[in-house]
C-alpha positions as CSV (number, residue, x, y, z in Angstrom):
1,M,10.1,4.2,-8.5
2,P,7.6,2.6,-10.8
3,R,4.9,4.7,-12.3
4,M,2.1,2.0,-11.4
5,L,3.8,2.0,-7.4
6,Q,3.8,5.9,-7.2
7,I,-0.1,5.7,-8.6
8,Q,-1.0,3.0,-6.0
9,R,0.7,4.9,-3.3
10,K,-1.1,8.1,-3.8
11,F,-4.5,6.1,-4.6
12,V,-3.9,4.8,-0.9
13,C,-3.2,8.0,1.0
14,L,-6.4,9.9,-0.8
15,A,-8.3,6.8,0.3
16,V,-6.9,6.8,4.0
17,L,-7.8,10.6,3.8
18,A,-11.3,9.9,2.7
19,L,-11.6,7.7,5.5
20,I,-10.2,10.2,8.1
21,S,-12.2,13.2,6.5
22,G,-15.7,11.0,6.1
23,S,-15.3,10.0,9.8
24,C,-14.6,13.6,10.9
25,A,-17.2,15.0,8.5
26,S,-20.3,12.4,9.7
27,P,-19.3,10.7,12.7
28,G,-22.6,9.2,13.1
29,A,-22.5,7.6,9.9
30,T,-21.9,3.7,9.6
31,W,-19.0,2.0,7.4
32,I,-22.1,0.7,5.1
33,E,-23.0,3.8,4.8
34,R,-19.7,5.8,3.8
35,G,-18.9,2.5,1.5
36,K,-22.3,3.2,-0.5
37,G,-21.5,7.1,-0.7
38,Y,-17.7,6.2,-1.9
39,F,-19.3,3.6,-4.4
40,A,-21.7,6.0,-5.9
41,R,-18.8,8.6,-6.1
42,G,-16.8,5.6,-8.2
43,N,-13.9,5.2,-5.2
44,F,-14.1,1.6,-5.0
45,Y,-11.0,1.4,-3.0
46,Q,-12.5,3.3,-0.4
47,A,-16.0,1.3,-0.5
48,F,-14.5,-1.6,-0.4
49,Y,-12.7,-1.0,2.6
50,C,-15.7,0.7,4.1
51,L,-17.1,-2.9,4.0
52,Q,-14.0,-4.2,4.9
53,A,-14.0,-2.1,8.5
54,A,-17.7,-3.2,8.8
55,R,-16.7,-7.0,8.6
56,A,-13.8,-6.3,11.1
57,E,-16.1,-4.6,13.8
58,G,-18.2,-7.4,13.5
59,D,-21.1,-6.2,10.9
60,D,-21.3,-9.4,8.7
61,G,-25.3,-8.9,8.4
62,P,-27.3,-9.3,5.1
63,E,-26.3,-6.2,3.7
64,V,-22.6,-6.5,4.1
65,Q,-22.6,-9.7,2.5
66,K,-25.3,-8.1,-0.1
67,L,-22.5,-5.7,-1.1
68,Y,-19.0,-7.2,-0.3
69,W,-19.0,-8.7,-3.8
70,P,-20.1,-6.0,-6.3
71,Y,-18.1,-3.9,-3.9
72,R,-14.8,-5.7,-4.2
73,I,-15.3,-6.9,-8.0
74,A,-15.7,-3.4,-8.9
75,Y,-12.7,-2.4,-6.8
76,L,-10.4,-5.5,-8.5
77,M,-11.8,-3.9,-11.5
78,K,-10.4,-0.6,-11.3
79,R,-7.5,-1.6,-10.2
80,A,-6.7,-3.9,-13.1
81,Q,-7.5,-1.2,-15.4
82,M,-5.0,0.9,-13.8
83,R,-2.5,-1.6,-14.1
84,V,-3.0,-2.2,-17.6
85,F,-2.5,2.0,-18.4
86,A,0.7,1.5,-16.3
87,N,1.6,-1.4,-18.2
88,E,1.5,-3.5,-15.5
89,D,-0.6,-6.2,-17.3
90,S,0.4,-9.5,-15.3
91,L,-0.7,-7.9,-12.1
92,A,-3.7,-6.9,-14.2
93,L,-4.5,-10.5,-15.1
94,E,-4.0,-11.8,-11.6
95,D,-6.8,-9.0,-10.3
96,L,-9.2,-10.2,-13.1
97,A,-8.4,-13.7,-12.5
98,K,-10.1,-13.3,-9.0
99,V,-12.7,-11.3,-10.8
100,L,-13.3,-14.3,-13.0
101,A,-13.6,-16.8,-10.2
102,V,-16.5,-15.4,-8.5
103,E,-18.1,-14.4,-11.9
104,P,-16.7,-16.3,-14.8
105,D,-19.3,-14.7,-17.2
106,H,-18.1,-11.3,-16.5
107,E,-18.1,-10.2,-19.9
108,T,-16.2,-6.8,-19.0
109,A,-13.5,-8.7,-17.2
110,K,-13.1,-11.0,-20.0
111,R,-12.8,-8.1,-22.3
112,W,-9.8,-6.5,-20.1
113,V,-7.9,-10.2,-19.5
114,H,-8.4,-10.1,-23.6
115,K,-6.9,-6.5,-23.5
116,A,-3.8,-7.3,-21.3
117,K,-3.0,-10.6,-23.0
118,T,-2.9,-9.1,-26.1
119,K,-0.5,-6.3,-25.0
120,L,1.2,-8.9,-23.3
121,A,1.9,-10.9,-26.7
122,A,2.0,-7.6,-28.7
123,A,5.1,-6.7,-26.3
124,A,6.7,-10.3,-26.9
125,V,6.3,-9.8,-30.6
126,V,8.2,-7.1,-30.6
127,R,11.1,-8.6,-28.7
128,G,10.9,-11.4,-31.3
129,D,11.1,-8.7,-34.2
130,S,14.2,-6.7,-32.6
131,A,15.8,-10.1,-32.3
132,M,15.0,-11.4,-35.8
133,F,16.2,-7.9,-36.6
134,E,19.5,-8.6,-34.9
135,D,19.2,-12.1,-36.6
136,D,19.2,-13.4,-33.1
137,L,16.5,-16.4,-34.3
138,E,16.8,-18.2,-31.1
139,T,15.6,-15.2,-28.8
140,A,13.0,-14.3,-31.8
141,L,11.3,-18.4,-31.2
142,V,11.0,-18.3,-27.6
143,A,9.7,-14.7,-27.9
144,Y,7.0,-15.3,-30.5
145,H,6.3,-18.6,-28.5
146,E,5.9,-16.6,-25.3
147,A,3.5,-14.3,-27.1
148,L,1.3,-17.2,-27.9
149,T,1.1,-18.6,-24.7
150,F,-0.2,-15.4,-23.8
151,R,-2.9,-15.4,-27.0
152,P,-3.0,-18.8,-28.8
153,G,-3.0,-17.8,-32.5
154,Y,-2.1,-14.9,-32.6
155,P,-1.5,-13.7,-35.9
156,L,1.7,-11.2,-35.5
157,A,3.3,-14.0,-33.2
158,K,2.2,-16.9,-36.0
159,E,3.7,-14.2,-38.7
160,G,6.7,-14.1,-36.7
161,L,7.3,-17.7,-36.4
162,Q,6.9,-18.1,-40.1
163,R,9.8,-15.6,-40.7
164,V,11.9,-17.5,-38.3
165,A,10.7,-20.9,-40.2
166,D,11.7,-18.6,-43.6
167,A,15.3,-17.6,-42.2
168,W,15.7,-20.9,-40.7
169,E,14.7,-22.6,-44.2
170,K,17.0,-20.5,-46.0
171,R,19.7,-21.8,-43.9
172,R,18.5,-25.4,-44.3
173,A,21.0,-26.3,-46.8
174,K,23.5,-25.3,-44.3
175,A,22.0,-27.3,-41.4
176,S,24.5,-30.4,-41.9
177,D,27.3,-27.6,-41.8
178,R,25.9,-26.2,-38.6
179,Y,25.6,-29.4,-36.7
180,I,29.1,-30.4,-38.0
181,A,30.3,-27.0,-36.1
182,G,28.2,-27.5,-33.0
183,V,30.2,-30.7,-32.5
184,R,33.6,-29.4,-33.0
185,A,32.8,-26.8,-30.7
186,L,31.5,-29.3,-28.3
187,A,34.7,-31.4,-28.4
188,E,36.7,-28.1,-27.8
189,Q,34.4,-27.4,-25.0
190,L,32.7,-24.2,-26.5
191,F,29.3,-24.9,-24.9
192,G,27.7,-21.3,-26.2
193,Q,29.0,-22.2,-29.5
194,T,27.6,-25.3,-29.4
195,E,24.1,-24.7,-28.3
196,Y,24.2,-22.1,-31.0
197,H,24.9,-23.9,-33.6
198,M,22.7,-27.0,-32.9
199,L,19.3,-24.8,-32.6
200,I,20.0,-23.3,-35.8
201,A,20.8,-27.0,-37.4
202,L,18.4,-28.9,-35.6
203,E,15.6,-26.1,-35.8
204,A,16.1,-25.3,-39.1
205,D,15.5,-29.0,-39.8
206,P,12.7,-30.5,-37.9
207,T,13.4,-34.3,-39.6
208,H,17.2,-33.8,-38.3
209,E,17.8,-37.0,-36.0
210,N,18.2,-34.4,-32.4
211,A,15.1,-32.1,-33.6
212,E,13.1,-33.2,-30.2
213,S,16.5,-32.2,-28.2
214,S,16.2,-29.0,-29.9
215,R,12.5,-28.4,-29.0
216,A,13.4,-29.5,-25.4
217,E,15.9,-26.2,-25.3
218,A,13.4,-23.9,-26.7
219,A,11.1,-24.9,-24.0
220,V,14.2,-24.7,-21.1
221,R,14.8,-21.5,-22.1
222,L,11.0,-20.0,-22.1
223,H,11.1,-21.1,-18.6
224,E,14.0,-19.7,-17.6
225,I,12.8,-16.1,-19.2
226,R,9.8,-16.7,-16.9
227,F,11.5,-17.6,-14.1
228,Q,14.0,-14.5,-14.3
229,R,10.6,-12.0,-14.9
230,A,9.0,-13.6,-11.8
231,K,12.5,-13.0,-9.9
232,E,11.9,-8.9,-10.9
233,M,8.3,-8.6,-10.1
234,Q,9.7,-10.5,-6.5
235,D,12.4,-7.6,-6.7
236,K,9.8,-5.0,-7.0
237,G,7.5,-6.3,-4.0
238,H,4.9,-7.7,-6.4
239,Y,5.1,-11.4,-4.3
240,G,1.5,-12.3,-5.6
241,A,2.4,-11.8,-9.4
242,A,5.8,-13.5,-8.8
243,M,4.5,-16.5,-7.3
244,I,1.8,-16.9,-10.5
245,D,4.9,-16.8,-12.8
246,Y,6.8,-19.4,-10.2
247,Q,4.5,-21.6,-10.1
248,W,3.7,-21.8,-13.7
249,V,7.5,-22.5,-14.3
250,Q,7.1,-25.3,-11.5
251,K,4.1,-26.7,-13.4
252,Q,6.5,-27.4,-16.9
253,D,9.6,-28.6,-14.7
254,A,9.0,-29.4,-11.1
255,E,13.0,-29.6,-11.1
256,F,13.7,-25.9,-12.4
257,P,16.5,-25.1,-10.3
258,G,15.4,-22.8,-7.4
259,V,11.8,-22.4,-8.0
260,A,10.7,-24.2,-5.0
261,D,12.3,-22.0,-2.9
262,R,11.3,-19.0,-4.6
263,I,7.8,-19.9,-4.2
264,A,8.1,-20.4,-0.5
265,Q,9.5,-17.3,0.0
266,C,6.9,-15.2,-1.8
267,E,4.0,-17.0,0.0
268,V,5.6,-15.7,3.4
269,E,5.8,-12.7,1.9
270,V,2.3,-12.6,0.8
271,A,1.0,-13.8,4.3
272,A,2.8,-11.1,5.7
273,Q,1.5,-8.3,3.0
274,Q,-2.1,-9.9,3.9
275,L,-1.4,-9.3,8.0
276,A,-0.1,-5.4,7.0
277,E,-3.2,-4.7,5.2
278,E,-5.3,-5.9,7.9
279,G,-2.9,-4.0,10.2
280,E,-3.9,-1.0,8.1
281,L,-7.4,-1.2,8.7
282,A,-7.1,-1.2,12.0
283,L,-5.1,1.6,11.9
284,F,-7.9,3.3,9.8
285,R,-10.1,2.6,12.8
286,G,-8.0,4.2,15.2
287,D,-7.3,0.7,17.1
288,Y,-3.8,1.0,17.1
289,E,-3.2,-1.5,19.7
290,K,-4.6,-3.9,17.2
291,A,-2.7,-2.6,14.1
292,R,0.4,-2.8,16.4
293,E,-0.1,-6.6,16.9
294,L,-0.8,-7.4,13.3
295,I,2.0,-5.3,11.9
296,D,4.6,-6.5,14.1
297,Q,3.4,-10.0,13.2
298,A,4.3,-8.9,9.5
299,F,7.6,-7.4,10.3
300,E,8.5,-10.8,12.2
301,K,7.5,-12.9,9.1
302,S,8.7,-11.1,6.6
303,A,12.3,-11.5,5.3
304,S,12.3,-8.5,2.5
305,E,9.7,-6.1,3.3
306,R,10.8,-5.3,7.2
307,L,11.8,-1.6,6.3
308,K,8.3,-0.9,5.1
309,Y,6.4,-2.5,7.7
310,N,8.9,-0.7,10.2
311,E,7.7,2.4,8.8
312,L,4.4,1.6,9.1
313,L,5.0,0.9,12.7
314,L,6.2,4.4,12.8
315,L,3.2,5.8,11.2
316,T,0.6,3.8,13.8
317,R,2.4,5.3,16.5
318,D,2.5,8.9,14.8
319,K,-1.2,8.6,14.3
320,E,-1.9,7.7,17.7
321,Y,-0.1,10.1,19.9
322,G,-1.4,12.3,17.0
323,D,-4.6,11.7,18.0
324,K,-3.5,12.1,21.6
325,Y,-2.0,15.5,20.8
326,V,-5.3,16.6,19.3
327,A,-7.1,16.1,22.9
328,A,-4.4,17.6,24.3
329,K,-4.7,20.7,22.3
330,D,-8.9,20.7,22.6
331,L,-8.0,20.9,26.2
332,Q,-6.3,24.2,26.1
333,F,-8.3,25.4,24.1
334,Q,-11.2,25.2,26.0
335,G,-8.9,26.7,28.9
336,F,-8.1,23.2,31.0
337,Y,-4.4,23.9,31.1
338,E,-3.7,22.0,34.0
339,E,-5.3,18.7,32.3
340,A,-4.0,19.6,28.8
341,A,-0.5,20.0,30.6
342,E,-0.9,16.4,32.4
343,R,-1.6,14.9,28.7
344,Y,1.4,17.1,27.0
345,A,2.9,15.1,29.8
346,S,1.9,11.7,29.3
347,I,2.7,12.1,25.7
348,D,6.4,13.6,26.6
349,A,7.2,10.5,28.2
350,D,6.3,8.0,26.0
351,Y,7.6,10.0,22.9
352,P,10.2,12.1,23.9
353,G,10.2,15.3,20.9
354,F,7.1,14.7,19.3
355,L,6.1,17.9,17.2
356,D,5.6,20.8,19.6
357,V,4.4,19.0,22.8
358,K,7.3,20.2,25.5
359,A,7.1,24.1,24.4
360,R,3.3,23.5,25.0
361,M,3.8,21.8,28.0
362,D,6.0,24.4,29.7
363,D,4.0,27.5,28.1
364,L,0.8,26.0,30.2
365,R,2.6,25.2,33.3
366,A,4.4,29.1,33.2
367,S,0.8,29.7,32.5
368,I,-0.2,27.9,35.7
369,D,3.0,28.9,38.1
370,L,2.1,32.6,37.2
371,A,-1.7,32.4,38.0
372,K,-0.9,30.5,41.6
373,E,1.3,33.3,42.1
374,S,-1.0,36.0,41.5
375,Y,-3.8,33.9,43.1
376,D,-1.8,33.7,46.5
377,L,-1.2,37.1,46.5
378,G,-5.1,37.8,46.1
379,V,-5.9,35.4,48.6
380,A,-3.7,37.0,51.1
381,A,-5.0,40.5,50.3
382,E,-8.3,39.4,50.7
383,E,-8.0,37.8,53.7
384,A,-6.1,41.0,55.0
385,G,-9.4,42.9,54.4
386,K,-7.6,44.6,50.7
387,S,-10.6,43.7,48.4
388,D,-9.3,46.1,45.7
389,E,-6.2,44.8,45.8
390,A,-7.4,41.4,46.1
391,L,-9.4,41.8,43.1
392,E,-6.2,43.1,41.1
393,H,-4.3,40.0,41.8
394,Y,-7.3,38.1,40.6
395,E,-7.1,39.7,37.7
396,D,-3.7,39.1,36.8
397,A,-4.2,35.5,37.5
398,E,-7.4,35.3,35.3
399,L,-4.8,36.5,32.2
400,H,-2.7,33.4,33.0
401,Y,-4.9,31.2,33.5
402,A,-9.0,32.1,34.0
403,K,-9.8,28.4,35.3
404,Y,-7.5,28.3,38.2
405,S,-9.1,26.9,41.1
406,D,-12.2,28.5,42.3
407,L,-10.5,32.1,40.8
408,G,-13.4,32.1,38.8
409,A,-16.1,32.5,41.9
410,R,-13.5,34.7,43.8
411,L,-13.5,37.2,40.9
412,Q,-17.4,37.3,40.4
413,R,-17.6,37.7,44.1
414,L,-15.6,40.8,44.4
415,R,-16.6,42.5,41.4
416,A,-20.4,42.0,42.7
417,A,-19.1,43.6,45.6
418,R,-17.5,46.6,43.8
419,D,-20.4,46.7,41.9
420,T,-22.7,47.3,45.3
421,D,-20.4,49.5,46.9
422,S,-20.5,51.6,43.8
423,E,-24.1,51.9,43.3
424,A,-24.4,52.5,47.4
425,K,-22.2,55.5,46.5
426,S,-24.2,56.8,44.1
427,E,-27.2,56.7,45.8
428,S,-25.9,58.5,48.5
429,Q,-24.7,61.6,46.6
């Protein structure tokens, strides 16, 4: 699993726990107040999603509007920085572009854009240098040009291009021979060799009659590299970042094979991701019906992430029935065995095998049955005038289920009578 994905998942889990714990710790606090607290502690992800939750609940007042963009920008900046540190620079640029779309003069965002693009350019230069070491001038040329798409005028890329030019200059005397070799290879349908010879000959000598076709070939190579990188991003589930690269390729070459279909696929997956994110927000709020509805829509829309959305649906069910389980346990701990047993039975009917629900339900029912048995014996003894025997049976029932029927009142009455008799006997002695 990529390190960035691990970080993101851990970050999301921490955010969920923080929101849940925050809700338990201060049930009267508003989403806005929680968001301010998170923001003050530098937890920008949680702070932003608190505002999202507030808006989802219908609070879109002046304070939410005032805080929304600063919180969103802080969150995007934090995530972009993490992605740069994790070498996910293309994804970082996507986040930073969103920041600059709102604040074009955001100096910190500009600096991080410069940092991310410089890293991408440096990585391309490294690939170019490696290709130069292998004497693969074609690959080196493409790599250095790619570096310049990220950092126009980048000195290391320009130096690399100069080295390529110098290497080709040394071969310039052989350019004609290379061209002839390419023609011969073409005649023999050796297309790989043809391309190799033509590129070296034509790029080495720009004045050659086919120099323009050589530059076009280099451009095609660059498009292919960008397209391949987009496919890799798409395969990793980074559909927004992949779509940016696909759209760049389409802008350069509208007829590039497969790019339109790939863009359509990414658009669908991005829409599904948005639905799933809204569903997760509903899940955090405890609105399980809405969460299921949104995540179901994401599942139906997606073609590639259905397993992930199915897991999210299972998480929603576990969280919902986890809340019901806690409510049943609370009744059990308070001594309301019959109500608790009914709650456990309802959970067991809807979600068989959930946690230890069945065991708890069976234990409670056994306690209720034992209490009823002793209670009935006590009632019979009391009606027969056997107060001491009745009290013994009632106390036995109390051990099993203290709040059974009117057991408490009967115990209080018989104990009071017993105490009165004891006092009377003491006075008579």
